Backbone as CSV, one residue per row, in Angstrom:
resi,resn,N_x,N_y,N_z,CA_x,CA_y,CA_z,C_x,C_y,C_z
1,UNK,-20.898,56.120,10.077,-19.601,55.290,9.530,-18.830,55.688,8.242
2,UNK,-19.503,56.178,7.295,-18.935,56.540,6.142,-18.207,57.879,6.306
3,UNK,-18.673,58.779,7.223,-17.783,60.132,7.497,-16.494,59.324,8.197
4,UNK,-16.423,58.370,9.221,-15.093,57.712,9.697,-14.413,57.338,8.456
5,UNK,-14.882,56.502,7.754,-14.037,56.067,6.670,-13.365,56.969,5.727
6,UNK,-14.075,57.962,5.885,-13.433,58.966,4.579,-12.391,59.788,5.415
7,UNK,-12.584,59.714,6.564,-11.302,60.371,7.197,-10.224,59.552,7.489
8,UNK,-10.501,58.212,7.752,-9.335,57.232,7.550,-8.703,57.039,6.308
9,UNK,-9.313,57.168,5.170,-8.945,57.226,3.970,-7.870,58.320,3.439
10,UNK,-8.614,59.459,3.878,-7.971,60.717,3.996,-6.665,60.954,4.837
11,UNK,-6.492,60.084,5.951,-5.398,59.871,6.974,-4.246,59.214,6.236
12,UNK,-4.725,57.760,5.601,-3.816,57.226,5.189,-3.310,57.406,3.435
13,UNK,-4.050,58.591,3.002,-3.567,58.835,1.726,-3.703,57.699,0.697
14,UNK,-4.877,57.157,0.667,-5.146,55.535,0.122,-4.712,56.193,-1.510
15,UNK,-4.778,57.175,-1.935,-4.406,57.534,-3.354,-2.867,57.227,-3.715
16,UNK,-2.279,57.433,-2.496,-0.655,57.341,-2.687,-0.516,55.674,-2.965
17,UNK,-1.213,54.830,-3.018,-1.072,53.549,-3.229,-0.450,53.079,-4.586
18,UNK,-0.641,54.476,-5.614,-0.166,54.587,-6.681,1.125,54.296,-6.918
19,UNK,1.842,54.678,-5.730,3.449,54.749,-5.402,3.982,53.333,-5.800
20,UNK,3.482,52.409,-5.055,3.798,50.829,-5.122,3.086,49.981,-6.163
21,UNK,2.067,50.091,-6.275,1.000,48.902,-6.859,1.507,49.146,-8.030
22,UNK,1.932,49.644,-9.108,2.497,49.349,-10.396,3.583,48.260,-10.404
23,UNK,4.401,48.290,-9.471,5.697,47.449,-9.530,5.097,46.364,-8.908
24,UNK,3.938,46.217,-8.039,3.290,44.699,-7.810,2.972,44.099,-9.018
25,UNK,2.446,45.098,-10.018,1.945,44.403,-11.204,2.884,44.312,-12.215
26,UNK,3.935,45.006,-12.021,5.100,44.552,-12.937,5.691,43.426,-12.447
27,UNK,5.877,43.159,-11.322,6.650,42.010,-10.732,5.635,40.734,-11.180
28,UNK,4.311,40.775,-11.120,3.414,39.710,-11.419,3.362,39.432,-12.728
29,UNK,3.857,40.221,-13.830,3.737,40.026,-15.329,4.964,39.504,-15.685
30,UNK,6.273,40.165,-15.111,7.171,39.622,-15.428,7.543,37.813,-15.084
31,UNK,6.940,37.888,-13.663,7.189,36.572,-13.255,6.238,35.526,-14.185
32,UNK,5.250,36.040,-14.363,4.236,35.051,-14.932,4.906,35.053,-16.504
33,UNK,5.132,35.956,-16.889,5.691,35.660,-18.592,7.370,34.636,-18.254
34,UNK,7.895,35.000,-17.524,9.087,34.706,-17.360,9.164,33.009,-17.152
35,UNK,7.901,32.512,-16.325,8.045,31.265,-15.546,6.824,30.587,-16.240
36,UNK,5.978,31.066,-16.601,4.779,30.298,-17.031,4.641,30.540,-18.458
37,UNK,5.085,31.746,-19.064,4.879,32.125,-20.599,3.805,32.316,-20.898
38,UNK,2.768,32.947,-19.925,1.880,33.871,-20.472,1.378,34.962,-19.211
39,UNK,0.515,35.729,-19.580,-0.128,36.671,-18.635,-0.669,36.400,-17.598
40,UNK,-0.594,37.146,-16.300,-1.699,36.557,-15.358,-2.958,36.900,-15.616
41,UNK,-4.012,36.218,-14.770,-5.321,36.404,-15.162,-5.777,37.632,-14.345
42,UNK,-7.050,38.092,-15.020,-7.700,39.136,-14.256,-8.188,38.837,-12.687
43,UNK,-8.343,37.780,-12.815,-8.845,37.361,-11.159,-7.141,37.487,-10.152
44,UNK,-6.137,37.207,-10.542,-5.027,37.191,-10.178,-4.806,38.758,-9.944
45,UNK,-4.896,39.680,-10.956,-4.788,40.979,-10.675,-5.757,41.472,-9.882
46,UNK,-6.823,40.951,-9.623,-7.785,41.554,-8.835,-7.385,41.096,-7.217
47,UNK,-6.601,40.124,-7.068,-6.483,39.610,-5.695,-4.857,40.209,-5.454
48,UNK,-4.194,40.477,-6.494,-2.915,41.388,-6.237,-3.306,42.693,-5.629
49,UNK,-4.133,43.200,-6.157,-4.415,44.646,-5.899,-5.378,45.041,-4.603
50,UNK,-6.000,43.895,-4.430,-6.558,43.952,-2.892,-5.660,43.708,-1.495
51,UNK,-4.564,42.613,-1.924,-3.425,42.366,-1.148,-2.842,43.881,-1.001
52,UNK,-2.342,44.528,-1.815,-1.765,45.902,-1.916,-2.318,46.827,-1.275
53,UNK,-3.414,46.915,-1.672,-4.341,47.583,-0.848,-4.470,47.488,0.517
54,UNK,-4.970,46.468,1.146,-4.924,45.740,2.367,-3.588,46.086,3.284
55,UNK,-2.631,45.699,2.548,-1.340,46.128,3.268,-0.750,47.487,3.455
56,UNK,-1.008,48.120,2.510,-0.746,49.547,2.697,-1.800,50.237,3.552
57,UNK,-3.077,49.916,3.681,-3.873,50.785,4.383,-3.540,50.165,5.927
58,UNK,-3.286,49.175,6.373,-3.071,48.547,7.457,-1.781,49.055,7.944
59,UNK,-0.568,49.257,6.991,0.612,49.697,7.137,0.551,51.304,7.694
60,UNK,-0.417,52.077,6.898,-0.123,53.640,7.316,-1.305,53.822,8.381
61,UNK,-2.333,53.155,8.520,-3.115,53.710,9.489,-2.374,53.039,11.131
62,UNK,-1.735,51.884,10.872,-0.636,51.468,11.933,0.144,52.458,12.500
63,UNK,1.033,53.081,11.413,1.803,53.805,11.612,1.299,55.388,12.103
64,UNK,0.237,55.687,11.950,-0.336,56.671,12.378,-1.110,56.889,14.011
65,UNK,-1.332,55.312,14.055,-1.382,55.283,15.911,-0.211,55.388,16.445
66,UNK,0.618,54.504,16.159,1.805,54.365,16.745,2.527,55.587,16.894
67,UNK,2.308,56.551,15.928,3.084,57.927,15.929,2.212,58.945,16.692
68,UNK,1.204,58.554,17.079,0.062,59.671,17.340,0.743,60.811,18.421
69,UNK,1.615,60.181,19.173,1.796,61.320,20.166,2.946,62.101,19.753
70,UNK,3.741,61.406,18.824,4.895,62.453,18.331,4.223,63.302,17.547
71,UNK,3.053,62.734,16.770,2.659,63.650,15.520,1.827,64.873,16.333
72,UNK,1.711,64.725,17.302,0.880,65.988,18.121,1.880,66.842,18.510
73,UNK,2.995,66.395,19.042,4.446,67.428,19.180,4.724,68.208,18.431
74,UNK,4.732,67.298,16.922,5.425,68.216,15.891,4.227,69.012,14.877
75,UNK,4.631,70.474,14.962,4.003,71.530,14.472,3.377,71.035,12.899
76,UNK,4.613,70.404,12.195,3.929,69.796,10.670,2.717,68.896,10.875
77,UNK,2.983,68.106,11.926,1.763,66.948,11.627,0.658,66.992,12.934
78,UNK,0.891,68.114,13.599,-0.123,68.214,14.786,-1.784,68.225,14.293
79,UNK,-1.697,68.727,13.131,-3.048,68.501,12.728,-3.649,67.079,11.791
80,UNK,-2.807,66.250,11.995,-3.059,64.829,11.298,-4.313,64.236,12.085
81,UNK,-5.310,63.447,11.536,-6.383,62.989,11.953,-6.750,62.871,13.560
82,UNK,-5.664,61.481,13.769,-5.695,61.186,15.274,-5.501,62.191,16.316
83,UNK,-4.318,62.859,16.216,-3.928,64.111,17.385,-5.303,65.230,17.160
84,UNK,-5.792,65.395,15.903,-6.864,66.398,15.986,-8.131,66.165,16.410
85,UNK,-8.317,64.406,16.811,-9.431,63.907,17.370,-10.999,63.873,16.109
86,UNK,-10.140,64.013,14.976,-11.185,63.632,13.605,-11.017,61.878,13.791
87,UNK,-10.455,61.462,14.000,-10.530,59.713,14.096,-10.010,59.274,15.315
88,UNK,-10.949,58.350,15.776,-10.796,57.810,17.521,-9.587,56.596,17.256
89,UNK,-9.110,56.355,18.095,-7.810,55.283,18.244,-8.649,53.758,18.073
90,UNK,-9.328,53.740,18.739,-10.583,52.446,18.641,-10.964,52.390,17.130
91,UNK,-11.335,53.126,16.549,-11.815,52.671,15.128,-10.765,52.605,14.016
92,UNK,-9.634,53.340,14.354,-8.472,53.212,13.457,-8.001,51.651,13.868
93,UNK,-7.847,51.365,14.916,-7.562,49.707,15.098,-8.404,48.802,14.607
94,UNK,-9.684,48.936,14.538,-10.512,48.497,13.859,-10.124,48.250,12.466
95,UNK,-9.720,49.350,11.851,-9.184,49.636,10.515,-8.278,48.571,9.920
96,UNK,-7.352,48.885,10.907,-5.867,48.049,10.908,-6.468,46.661,10.867
97,UNK,-7.070,45.980,11.636,-7.258,44.832,11.766,-8.320,44.214,10.502
98,UNK,-9.149,44.942,10.188,-9.724,44.856,8.948,-8.819,44.641,7.536
99,UNK,-8.178,45.583,7.527,-7.149,45.468,6.359,-6.003,44.552,6.355
100,UNK,-5.562,44.022,7.522,-4.650,43.079,7.510,-5.365,41.721,7.151
101,UNK,-6.704,41.518,7.266,-7.671,40.287,7.306,-7.655,40.332,5.576
102,UNK,-8.280,41.208,5.211,-8.209,41.595,3.808,-6.729,41.207,3.210
103,UNK,-5.673,41.457,3.349,-4.516,41.122,3.054,-4.387,39.482,2.884
104,UNK,-4.498,39.053,4.177,-4.503,37.697,4.413,-5.626,36.777,2.945
105,UNK,-6.651,37.085,3.013,-7.549,36.817,2.465,-7.304,36.632,0.757
106,UNK,-6.531,37.756,0.435,-6.078,37.920,-0.939,-4.798,36.741,-1.091
107,UNK,-4.074,36.886,-0.311,-2.864,35.995,-0.412,-3.306,34.442,-0.434
108,UNK,-4.159,34.325,0.303,-4.876,32.832,0.468,-5.461,32.461,-1.044
109,UNK,-5.990,33.269,-1.521,-6.563,33.370,-2.936,-5.769,33.086,-4.067
110,UNK,-4.429,33.433,-3.714,-3.466,33.372,-4.821,-2.840,31.946,-4.785
111,UNK,-1.803,31.706,-3.598,-0.992,30.543,-3.800,-0.589,30.484,-2.467
112,UNK,-0.272,29.180,-1.734,0.270,28.833,-0.595,1.555,29.350,-0.255
113,UNK,2.739,29.539,-1.187,3.757,30.091,-0.773,3.447,31.901,-0.281
114,UNK,2.448,32.364,-1.062,2.222,33.667,-0.565,1.748,33.834,0.604
115,UNK,0.822,32.789,0.948,0.621,32.578,2.543,1.417,32.486,3.634
116,UNK,2.672,31.778,3.325,3.761,31.229,4.064,4.682,32.373,4.137
117,UNK,4.688,33.192,3.277,5.699,34.391,3.125,5.024,35.795,3.894
118,UNK,3.508,35.702,4.055,2.853,36.712,4.610,3.499,37.463,5.925
119,UNK,3.645,36.119,6.817,4.376,36.863,8.176,5.699,37.609,8.276
120,UNK,6.320,37.348,7.106,7.326,38.123,6.976,7.171,39.612,6.373
121,UNK,5.992,39.732,5.357,5.820,40.864,5.137,5.025,41.683,6.044
122,UNK,4.284,41.041,6.971,3.482,41.747,8.134,4.535,41.930,9.438
123,UNK,5.520,41.565,9.435,6.331,41.739,10.422,7.268,43.110,9.882
124,UNK,7.624,43.638,8.699,8.035,44.778,8.476,7.027,45.441,8.078
125,UNK,6.030,45.307,8.090,4.851,46.304,8.019,4.700,47.009,9.144
126,UNK,4.795,45.954,10.358,4.616,46.697,11.720,5.695,47.265,12.446
127,UNK,6.906,46.859,11.917,8.136,47.098,12.962,8.534,48.267,12.511
128,UNK,8.323,48.994,10.983,8.773,50.080,10.410,8.366,51.212,11.403
129,UNK,7.031,51.372,11.727,6.529,52.508,12.688,7.343,52.624,14.092
130,UNK,8.153,51.423,14.494,8.937,51.648,15.789,10.430,51.802,15.401
131,UNK,10.639,51.824,14.378,12.056,51.563,14.053,12.900,52.946,14.394
132,UNK,11.890,54.292,14.013,12.843,55.631,14.120,12.878,55.854,15.661
133,UNK,12.260,54.930,16.507,12.522,55.039,17.923,13.979,54.670,18.353
134,UNK,14.652,53.983,17.434,15.860,53.176,17.537,16.804,53.215,16.708
135,UNK,16.744,53.650,15.392,17.697,53.708,14.422,17.394,54.210,13.353
136,UNK,18.950,55.118,12.790,18.732,55.906,11.651,18.426,55.078,10.201
137,UNK,18.631,53.522,10.433,18.060,52.916,9.234,16.646,52.719,8.782
138,UNK,15.474,53.232,9.629,14.284,53.245,9.366,13.818,53.396,7.976
139,UNK,14.485,54.057,7.425,14.215,54.449,5.908,14.376,53.088,5.011
140,UNK,15.220,52.155,5.550,15.748,50.743,4.823,14.470,49.774,5.121
141,UNK,13.870,49.924,6.142,12.727,49.160,6.451,11.407,49.701,5.907
142,UNK,11.199,50.759,5.899,10.035,51.154,5.088,10.474,50.812,3.592
143,UNK,11.516,50.932,2.887,11.632,50.365,1.744,11.495,48.919,1.690
144,UNK,11.983,48.110,2.620,11.611,46.829,2.393,10.090,46.400,2.458
145,UNK,9.751,47.004,3.466,8.167,46.850,3.791,7.396,47.099,2.305
146,UNK,7.705,48.008,1.675,6.980,48.723,0.399,7.477,47.594,-0.620
147,UNK,8.755,47.477,-0.935,9.548,46.818,-1.860,8.685,45.249,-2.051
148,UNK,8.316,44.487,-0.909,7.996,43.550,-0.656,6.819,43.583,-1.615
149,UNK,6.059,44.307,-1.772,4.992,44.118,-2.793,5.063,43.820,-4.313
150,UNK,6.341,44.389,-4.503,6.789,43.948,-5.859,7.278,42.333,-6.196
151,UNK,7.940,42.006,-4.893,8.376,40.701,-4.992,6.813,39.875,-4.883
152,UNK,5.951,40.554,-3.915,4.828,39.584,-3.525,3.993,39.208,-4.917
153,UNK,4.162,40.396,-5.855,3.428,40.365,-7.187,3.816,39.163,-7.727
154,UNK,5.224,39.127,-7.634,6.018,37.881,-8.603,5.775,36.588,-7.824
155,UNK,5.634,36.299,-6.665,5.194,35.067,-5.966,3.790,35.169,-6.299
156,UNK,3.145,36.208,-6.333,1.493,35.795,-6.691,1.145,34.956,-7.814
157,UNK,1.918,34.976,-8.800,1.867,34.578,-10.261,2.519,33.524,-10.593
158,UNK,3.701,33.067,-9.830,4.659,31.920,-10.068,4.555,30.985,-8.966
159,UNK,4.455,31.395,-7.922,4.449,30.498,-6.434,6.011,30.119,-6.411
160,UNK,7.021,30.986,-6.648,8.355,30.681,-6.434,8.700,32.159,-6.665
161,UNK,10.275,32.076,-5.638,11.204,33.201,-5.737,12.241,33.033,-6.638
162,UNK,12.432,33.896,-7.357,13.495,33.964,-8.726,14.576,35.324,-8.149
163,UNK,15.576,35.192,-8.999,16.630,36.243,-8.755,15.774,37.759,-9.549
164,UNK,15.399,37.477,-10.619,14.860,38.725,-11.085,13.604,39.258,-10.333
165,UNK,13.146,38.598,-9.406,12.088,39.166,-8.347,12.688,40.033,-7.387
166,UNK,13.798,39.280,-6.599,14.697,39.721,-5.836,15.280,41.041,-6.237
167,UNK,15.703,41.288,-7.462,16.456,42.252,-7.892,15.526,43.207,-8.161
168,UNK,14.321,43.227,-8.643,13.066,44.046,-8.607,12.802,45.041,-7.447
169,UNK,12.855,43.587,-6.050,12.419,44.198,-4.970,13.273,45.203,-4.453
170,UNK,14.559,44.675,-4.364,15.902,45.522,-3.776,15.564,47.181,-4.406
171,UNK,15.267,46.799,-5.660,15.380,48.379,-6.459,14.185,49.044,-6.161
172,UNK,12.817,48.619,-5.837,12.124,49.540,-5.146,12.123,49.929,-3.969
173,UNK,12.785,48.938,-2.962,13.160,48.995,-1.797,14.191,50.543,-1.520
174,UNK,15.037,50.212,-2.276,15.898,51.631,-2.325,15.300,52.837,-3.126
175,UNK,14.367,52.925,-3.798,13.720,53.865,-4.424,12.773,54.355,-3.196
176,UNK,12.058,53.574,-2.704,11.454,54.140,-1.453,12.308,54.512,-0.257
177,UNK,12.925,54.158,0.110,14.296,54.226,1.217,14.868,55.618,0.869
178,UNK,15.411,55.771,-0.319,15.804,57.333,-0.727,14.528,58.456,-0.493
179,UNK,13.465,58.160,-1.213,12.731,58.888,-1.148,12.478,59.405,0.404
180,UNK,12.284,58.457,1.389,12.059,58.379,2.553,13.057,59.471,3.237
181,UNK,14.138,59.262,2.972,15.018,60.194,3.390,14.892,61.577,3.142
182,UNK,14.670,61.507,1.691,14.627,63.231,1.322,13.449,63.847,2.302
183,UNK,12.328,63.106,2.377,11.128,63.590,3.162,11.597,63.726,4.434
184,UNK,12.300,63.160,5.256,12.463,63.091,6.750,13.370,64.460,6.828
185,UNK,13.740,65.184,5.798,14.587,66.303,5.969,13.734,67.460,6.462
186,UNK,12.398,67.519,6.247,11.735,68.375,6.774,11.634,68.310,8.109
187,UNK,11.680,67.405,8.890,11.723,67.023,10.196,13.049,67.214,10.887
188,UNK,14.214,67.641,10.160,15.364,67.408,10.702,15.587,68.155,12.275
189,UNK,15.354,69.233,12.226,15.424,69.973,13.734,14.548,69.339,14.613
190,UNK,13.328,68.903,14.429,12.360,68.280,15.157,12.638,66.875,15.701
191,UNK,13.278,66.114,14.741,13.767,64.854,15.177,14.982,64.897,16.131
192,UNK,16.034,65.744,15.962,17.094,66.109,16.617,16.831,66.524,18.119
193,UNK,15.594,67.317,18.307,15.292,67.778,19.538,14.418,66.668,20.318
194,UNK,13.771,65.974,19.745,12.690,64.662,20.468,13.518,63.381,20.295
195,UNK,14.865,63.207,19.928,15.546,62.128,19.923,15.002,61.242,18.855
196,UNK,14.606,61.411,17.875,13.817,60.372,16.965,15.095,60.259,15.885
197,UNK,15.079,59.053,15.496,16.290,58.623,14.497,15.708,58.839,13.054
198,UNK,16.524,59.295,12.565,16.458,59.345,11.006,17.876,59.679,10.128
199,UNK,18.292,59.208,9.166,19.475,59.431,8.364,19.976,61.116,8.054
200,UNK,18.651,61.917,8.090,19.318,63.473,8.115,19.624,63.793,9.515
201,UNK,18.816,63.208,10.493,19.042,63.498,11.972,20.377,63.157,12.569
202,UNK,20.983,62.138,11.930,22.432,61.364,12.488,23.161,61.905,11.494
203,UNK,23.110,62.077,10.252,24.247,62.611,9.352,24.053,64.165,8.918
204,UNK,23.090,64.769,9.198,22.720,66.199,8.534,22.032,66.097,7.421
205,UNK,21.925,67.188,6.925,20.871,67.425,5.696,21.813,67.119,4.747
206,UNK,22.819,67.571,4.422,23.464,67.644,2.933,24.130,66.135,2.807
207,UNK,24.868,65.726,4.016,25.051,64.182,3.715,23.714,63.165,3.687
208,UNK,22.774,63.595,4.118,21.674,62.539,4.280,21.116,62.454,2.948
209,UNK,21.265,63.938,2.088,20.625,63.768,0.646,21.256,62.889,-0.272
210,UNK,22.938,63.025,0.079,23.751,62.541,-0.633,23.561,60.807,-0.469
211,UNK,23.191,60.671,0.649,23.003,58.954,1.073,21.810,58.816,0.225
212,UNK,20.717,59.428,-0.197,19.614,59.580,-0.820,19.924,59.304,-2.443
213,UNK,21.041,60.212,-2.621,21.433,60.160,-4.047,21.774,58.836,-4.289
214,UNK,23.010,58.154,-3.628,23.325,56.727,-3.594,22.399,55.572,-3.511
215,UNK,21.436,55.833,-2.749,20.322,54.810,-3.016,19.448,54.507,-4.080
216,UNK,19.469,55.531,-4.737,18.663,55.772,-6.166,19.569,55.422,-7.165
217,UNK,20.885,55.674,-7.088,22.003,55.146,-7.842,21.865,53.579,-7.934
218,UNK,21.454,52.839,-6.773,21.324,51.539,-6.804,19.962,51.112,-7.631
219,UNK,19.097,51.942,-7.202,17.660,51.424,-7.936,17.790,51.453,-9.288
220,UNK,18.586,52.503,-9.752,18.885,52.530,-11.158,19.671,51.348,-11.647
221,UNK,20.635,50.884,-10.816,21.509,49.837,-11.378,20.390,48.634,-11.389
222,UNK,19.657,48.283,-10.211,18.882,47.282,-10.355,17.750,47.017,-11.489
223,UNK,17.140,48.295,-11.790,16.558,48.419,-13.089,16.986,47.866,-14.445
224,UNK,18.471,48.716,-14.491,19.223,48.234,-15.637,19.396,46.811,-15.781
225,UNK,19.549,46.355,-14.427,20.045,44.609,-14.247,18.786,43.741,-15.037
226,UNK,17.649,44.394,-14.711,16.604,43.653,-15.388,16.682,43.139,-16.729
227,UNK,17.496,44.014,-17.485,17.349,43.934,-18.931,18.234,42.460,-19.374
228,UNK,18.967,42.132,-18.421,19.881,40.782,-18.622,18.867,39.824,-17.719
229,UNK,18.366,39.934,-16.983,17.771,39.048,-16.073,16.316,38.365,-16.528
230,UNK,15.693,39.312,-17.559,14.818,39.018,-18.195,14.825,38.814,-19.725
231,UNK,13.583,38.864,-20.310,13.144,39.189,-21.741,13.309,40.631,-22.053
232,UNK,13.160,41.501,-21.142,12.554,42.985,-21.612,13.853,43.438,-22.578
233,UNK,13.404,44.559,-23.335,14.044,44.850,-24.135,14.313,46.571,-24.463
234,UNK,14.283,46.938,-25.581,14.708,48.567,-25.751,13.526,49.182,-25.120
235,UNK,12.325,49.059,-25.196,11.382,50.051,-24.582,11.200,50.137,-23.428
236,UNK,11.817,48.941,-22.844,11.908,49.011,-21.105,12.969,49.981,-20.636
237,UNK,14.161,49.645,-21.750,15.344,50.586,-21.478,15.115,51.943,-21.567
238,UNK,14.109,52.584,-22.580,13.713,53.758,-22.699,12.893,54.242,-21.434
239,UNK,12.359,53.173,-20.878,11.521,53.737,-19.786,12.809,53.895,-18.372
240,UNK,13.545,53.278,-18.211,14.743,53.462,-17.459,15.449,54.994,-17.793
241,UNK,15.496,55.103,-18.697,16.281,56.488,-19.317,15.139,57.643,-18.367
242,UNK,13.748,57.352,-18.935,12.916,58.667,-18.438,13.111,58.488,-16.934
243,UNK,13.088,57.503,-16.148,13.016,57.334,-14.875,14.458,58.127,-14.251
244,UNK,15.615,57.748,-14.852,16.622,58.332,-14.562,16.693,59.880,-14.520
245,UNK,15.876,60.561,-15.481,15.626,61.351,-15.803,14.996,62.528,-14.486
246,UNK,14.049,61.626,-14.577,12.979,62.126,-13.520,13.957,62.030,-12.037
247,UNK,14.418,61.005,-11.707,15.315,61.240,-10.304,16.493,62.398,-10.515
248,UNK,17.309,62.536,-11.462,17.994,63.629,-11.562,17.449,64.980,-11.134
249,UNK,16.124,65.080,-12.028,15.337,66.205,-11.544,15.084,66.630,-10.001
250,UNK,14.382,65.441,-9.550,13.962,65.434,-8.035,15.048,65.696,-7.401
251,UNK,16.298,65.641,-7.538,17.566,65.560,-6.500,17.967,66.963,-6.893
252,UNK,17.542,67.168,-8.169,18.156,69.176,-8.285,17.318,69.825,-7.494
253,UNK,16.071,69.706,-7.260,14.952,70.570,-6.904,15.023,70.499,-5.441
254,UNK,15.764,69.587,-4.678,15.821,69.595,-3.344,17.230,69.429,-2.580
255,UNK,17.469,70.653,-1.861,18.695,70.454,-1.414,18.424,71.173,-0.018
256,UNK,19.984,70.801,0.797,19.975,71.207,2.296,19.728,72.610,2.592
257,UNK,19.954,73.226,1.338,19.833,74.893,1.376,18.084,75.251,0.948
258,UNK,17.356,74.227,0.543,16.007,74.586,-0.051,15.204,73.496,-0.266
259,UNK,14.610,73.593,0.906,13.377,72.215,0.858,12.037,72.590,0.441
260,UNK,11.933,73.827,0.264,10.777,74.488,-0.648,9.749,73.280,-1.506
261,UNK,10.540,72.937,-2.276,10.006,71.948,-3.467,9.622,70.482,-2.972
262,UNK,9.623,70.408,-1.885,9.619,68.727,-1.036,8.373,67.859,-1.774
263,UNK,7.314,68.838,-1.877,6.130,68.007,-2.245,6.246,67.895,-3.611
264,UNK,6.746,68.718,-4.623,6.864,68.827,-6.031,7.558,67.045,-6.296
265,UNK,8.625,66.986,-5.345,9.673,65.815,-5.610,9.024,64.676,-4.758
266,UNK,8.487,64.502,-3.603,7.936,63.730,-3.252,6.724,63.123,-3.689
267,UNK,5.601,64.056,-4.000,4.563,63.196,-4.273,4.336,63.342,-5.763
268,UNK,4.426,64.677,-6.544,3.943,64.703,-8.063,4.837,63.895,-8.535
269,UNK,6.088,63.884,-8.482,7.226,63.353,-9.762,7.643,62.024,-9.031
270,UNK,7.396,61.686,-7.675,7.578,60.111,-7.163,6.542,59.194,-7.589
271,UNK,5.501,59.463,-7.678,4.146,58.907,-8.025,4.092,58.477,-9.675
272,UNK,4.963,59.319,-10.340,5.015,59.316,-11.864,6.013,57.824,-12.193
273,UNK,7.054,57.887,-11.090,8.050,56.834,-11.570,7.700,55.374,-11.898
274,UNK,6.801,54.787,-10.922,6.417,53.470,-10.998,5.304,53.460,-12.144
275,UNK,4.565,54.607,-12.436,3.709,54.430,-13.520,4.343,54.252,-14.873
276,UNK,5.278,54.978,-15.068,5.967,55.473,-16.414,6.660,54.147,-16.366
277,UNK,7.684,53.397,-15.631,8.164,52.390,-15.849,7.303,51.274,-16.123
278,UNK,6.241,51.061,-15.348,5.371,50.019,-15.495,4.672,50.291,-17.181
279,UNK,4.549,51.208,-17.554,3.686,51.721,-19.216,4.864,51.084,-20.034
280,UNK,6.008,51.617,-19.719,7.266,51.441,-20.695,7.512,49.791,-20.808
281,UNK,7.456,49.232,-19.649,7.746,47.444,-19.585,6.170,46.883,-20.468
282,UNK,5.186,47.467,-20.120,3.832,47.145,-20.766,3.956,46.919,-22.565
283,UNK,4.774,48.106,-22.651,4.769,48.640,-24.533,5.974,47.134,-24.628
284,UNK,6.688,47.041,-23.974,7.790,46.136,-24.340,7.065,44.534,-24.463
285,UNK,6.518,44.451,-23.511,6.215,43.020,-23.633,4.995,42.456,-24.547
286,UNK,4.348,43.833,-24.994,3.393,43.548,-25.626,3.896,43.444,-27.088
């Protein structure tokens, strides 16, 4: 059982939960300070963490299940765990159901609005894996599914939805969606040959990367807007400047003619953005 779970955790890259988890904490802290005037409790942090891990684990495992036949055809993904026979379909389905159960329990422990909004989050977590079969806007759906984690953090500690929480959600959604466009450039030729929809496959590599750039411009506009929508100040602003620098660097090292530094841009630098902005926000509010 442990060997199977280890394969599943490796398959879903559970360590990449770092991409979005800091933004869930950020939403929780900002929401709590703005609405309640004090920090979330350690218990709230625990349930938020569990909800995020459950949601991402379910979504990633489900994505691998739904895409297993496509992965088997693609030379880049043919060695993934399900096509390679390292993890069975039935065991992965069990893992998906267990992960969604963890998400529900965590939401129930927070507040009833979190439970009422849960079907919306589950819908986007599930539908994303199918969108590449019929629309190039699949990257935006992934962004929404991931960005809802930051709004979920806000709802978890406030029991309400506010403009600042929505702006944070949109900013994160554009950030994730923009990077998914960059990541999809790797499969540009395969996607076109197999009829799989993506922005690079629809508009080409150069225009696809340009669209990704504009999505990240929207991310920056959203992050800056929080300076006026919340009580954040100069330290948070400095964090936004650092994030702008990282985004510029990432777009400079990836081009339509050279995708060799994709992993540096997508994994190494991308995971730093949420952590850096969260740390600067913490310095600011403390």
